[in-house]
C-alpha positions in Angstrom: -5.9 -21.6 -10.7 -6.8 -20.2 -7.4 -10.2 -18.8 -8.4 -10.9 -21.8 -10.6 -12.8 -21.7 -14.0 -15.9 -20.3 -12.3 -14.1 -17.5 -10.4 -15.6 -18.7 -7.1 -12.1 -18.8 -5.2 -12.8 -22.2 -3.7 -9.5 -24.0 -4.8 -6.6 -25.0 -3.0 -5.6 -21.7 -1.2 -9.3 -21.2 0.0 -9.4 -24.5 1.6 -6.8 -23.2 4.1 -9.2 -20.8 5.6 -11.9 -21.7 8.2 -15.1 -23.3 6.9 -17.2 -20.5 8.6 -15.6 -17.9 6.6 -17.9 -16.5 3.9 -17.3 -16.8 0.2 -16.2 -13.5 -1.5 -19.7 -12.9 -2.7 -21.1 -13.6 0.8 -18.8 -11.1 2.7 -20.3 -7.9 4.0 -17.2 -6.1 5.1 -15.8 -5.3 1.6 -15.6 -1.7 0.6 -15.0 -0.5 -3.1 -11.8 1.1 -2.0 -10.4 -2.2 -0.5 -11.4 -4.1 -3.7 -9.8 -1.6 -5.8 -6.5 -1.7 -3.8 -6.4 -5.6 -3.7 -6.9 -5.8 -7.4 -4.4 -2.9 -8.4 -1.9 -4.0 -5.9 -2.4 -7.7 -5.1 -2.4 -9.2 -1.7 -0.6 -12.3 -0.3 -0.2 -15.0 -3.3 -2.9 -12.9 -5.3 -1.0 -10.7 -8.0 -2.0 -7.3 -9.0 -4.4 -7.0 -12.0 -3.6 -4.5 -14.5 -5.8 -2.0 -16.3 -5.0 -3.8 -19.4 -6.6 -7.0 -17.9 -9.5 -5.3 -16.0 -10.4 -1.7 -17.1 -11.3 1.0 -14.4 -15.1 0.7 -15.4 -15.0 -3.1 -15.2 -13.5 -2.9 -11.9 -16.0 -0.4 -10.7 -18.8 -2.7 -11.7 -17.1 -5.5 -10.0 -16.9 -3.5 -6.9 -20.5 -2.7 -7.0 -21.4 -6.2 -7.3 -19.4 -7.5 -4.4 -20.5 -4.5 -2.1 -24.3 -4.7 -3.0 -26.2 -4.9 0.2 -23.1 -4.6 2.3 -24.0 -1.3 4.0 
């Protein structure tokens, strides 16, 4: 519901954030550790995601994708 079918996170909750805030893929302040913590423990309205839903290798790949070029 929040991330929508394409996974971009531009749904209702995202509309509450300032227009100048970058989309997740455009952010440059994410670290793999932060991504893993948010995914495994949840944050705000976002529930945690279990290893049964996203494996550790899949999460590592997602983290690498989101942090490419960030440093």
